[in-house]
N, C-alpha and C positions, 0 to 999 in steps of 0.2 A: 416514470418507470419504476421509481423506488415504491410508490403507492401500490402499483400493480404487483410487484414482487412481494410486498408485504401481504397483500390480499390473498396471495397463492401460497403463502407460508415459506417463501424462499428465504434462506439465510444469505443476507446481503452484506457486502462490503465495498470498499472502494480501493482501486489501485491508482494511486497518485503520487506526485511529489509536491513539495511547497511551491516550487517554481512554476507548476503547471496549475496548482489549485487556485493560488492567489488571483492570477489575471482571468481565469475562467469564472470564478464564483465570488471574487471580491473578498476572499478569505472567508467565506460564510462558515459558520460553525453549525449550521443546521443539521449536518449529517455526522456529527461527532459521536453519536451513540452507536454507529455502525463500525465494524472492524476496519482498520486501516492497513493496507499492504502497501509499502513504499519501496521505490528502488534506490539504492546507493551502491554503486559498483566499486566497492573498496576492498573487496576479498576479505572482509571481516564479518564473520558470522556472529554479530551481537548487536544490541540496540544502542550501544554506547554513543553512537553519532546522531541519534534522533534529537530533533528539535521541534518542539510543538508547533503546530499550525493548524487552521481550521478547527479549533476547539479540541483536537486530539491531544491528549497528553501522553499517550503511549500507543505503540503500534501492535498490530497482532502478527505481522508477517514483514520480514525485510528480504528483498531480492538483492543479494550481495555480489553475485557473479552472473552476468548476462550473456557469456559468450564461451561457456565450458563445453568440452567433448567428453562423452563417456560412452565407450564401446563403439566409437565411430559416429555417435550421434550427438548433435548440438542440443545442449541443455542449459536451463538457467539453474542457479543454486539459491535456494531460500532458507532463511532462518525464522524458526517459529518460536 
C-alpha cells in the first residue's frame, strides 16, 4: 500500500500508537520517514508526552481528545 501511494505521489503518514505498532510490526522502523499521527487522550495539546517508538523521534500530529462535541457534532481534537 505504501509503495502504491508513493507511486501516485500521495503524502503518506501513519496513525498508530506504540501499543498497536509493536505487536503488529515488531516495532519496525521501516516507516519512520513518514509522518506519525498518534492518539493519547489526555486533553493536553502538546507533544510533551511522546515517547519514541518505531524509529519515530517526533510526531507530526497528536489526537488529544477523541470524544468532544462542537455545535452538537462529535469531533476529535488534534494538535499539530
